[in-house]
N, C-alpha and C positions, 0 to 999 in steps of 0.2 A: 452536499454532502463530499461529493469528490474535492471542492474547492478548499473546504477546511482539510481535509487529508493531504493536499497539495501544498496548502501554506505551511503545515506542521514540518512535512518532510522539507521544503524550501528552509525552513527556519532551521534545520538540523536537530529537529525533535522525533528523528523517525522512531527510536524506542519508545517513545509515549503514545504512538499509537495503540489503538484499539488490536485483539488480536486478529481480527477480521481482515486488516490491513496490512500486518507487521509482515516482515519476512523471516523465518524460522533460522534461515542461515546467517543474519545479522545477530540473532537472539545468541545463536551458538559461538559466533565468534566472538563476540563482546563476553560470554563466560569464560571462553579459552582465554581472552587476554587480560581478563580478571584474576584468573589462574595465574598465569604467566607472572603478572606483576607481583602477586603474592609470593609465588616459588622466587622470583629474583630478593626479595627485600629477605626472606630466609638466608638467601645462599650470602646477600651482603655482610651479613653477620657473622660468616663464618669465613669466607674467603676475600682475597684482595680484588681489585677491580680488574685486574689482568689475568685472574685465574680461567681456564677454560669454559668453566662450566657458567662464569658469570657473562664471560662473552659470547655462549650458544644461547643462555638466555635472551640477553638483550638483542640477538639476530632473531630468535623467535618472536619476541614483542613487535621486534620491527616489522618481521613479514606479516604478524596476526593484525597488525594497525594497518598497512596496506592493504591486505584483503578487507577487511572491516569498510574502509573506505571505499575502496570500489564498488562493494556490495552495496553502500548507500548511495553512489552515486548510480547505480545500477535502478535501485529503488526509485529513486527521485526522476529519473528518467522516465520510468514505469506509469508513476503516479502523475506525472506531468502530461505524459501522452494519453493517458484515461481523462485526466480533467480537461484537457484541450480539445479532445472528440466529444465530450457530453456538451463543454461549452458550444463547440460548434453545432451541433444536434439542437440544443436549444434555440439558438440564435437562427436557425433555419427555420423555427416555427413560428418565431414572430411576424406578424403580420398577416399570418397564413387564415383563411377564412375559418370560422369553425363552421363545421357540415356532419349531421347524423343521417343514418340510411337505417328505415325501419324495415326489416323483412318477417315473412311469417313464414316457417318451415313447413313441411309437408305432414308433420304430425301435431302441428297447431301452436307448435312454440313459437312467441314473438321474440324478434332477436334485435338488439340495436347495434351499430357499428359507430363511434364518434370519431373525429379525426385527431383532436389532442390528447384524449384518456381514450383511447379504444375500449369499450366495454362490451361485452357479449353476456346477454343472460335472458331470463325471462323478464318481461315487461308486466306490469299489470296495466290492463285498458281497461277502461270504465265506461 
């Protein structure tokens, strides 16, 4: 799962991630950028390129684009770090022997703890 999320972010498709993996700051910045661009189009119809409102709108767009890019890079770094940690954890398990310990509690419950997939619970004893 972490690998597929990492691949999406690496390919520049962070906006297509499921909500659980996405960054609300990126979504907010993208919405703001869309609104700024729509406003610039309206201003372009009324004023010339050198009008102060046009100049200000272009500066806001440029600033928002820079913030958006920075947030995307931060998300990519975070997801990459999580992926690499999960990958290292998985690799550390390769080649290790599997084992299981059976325990009996004072109240008579029988428990098992296994190496690769720890399971604790009641065991049916025949």
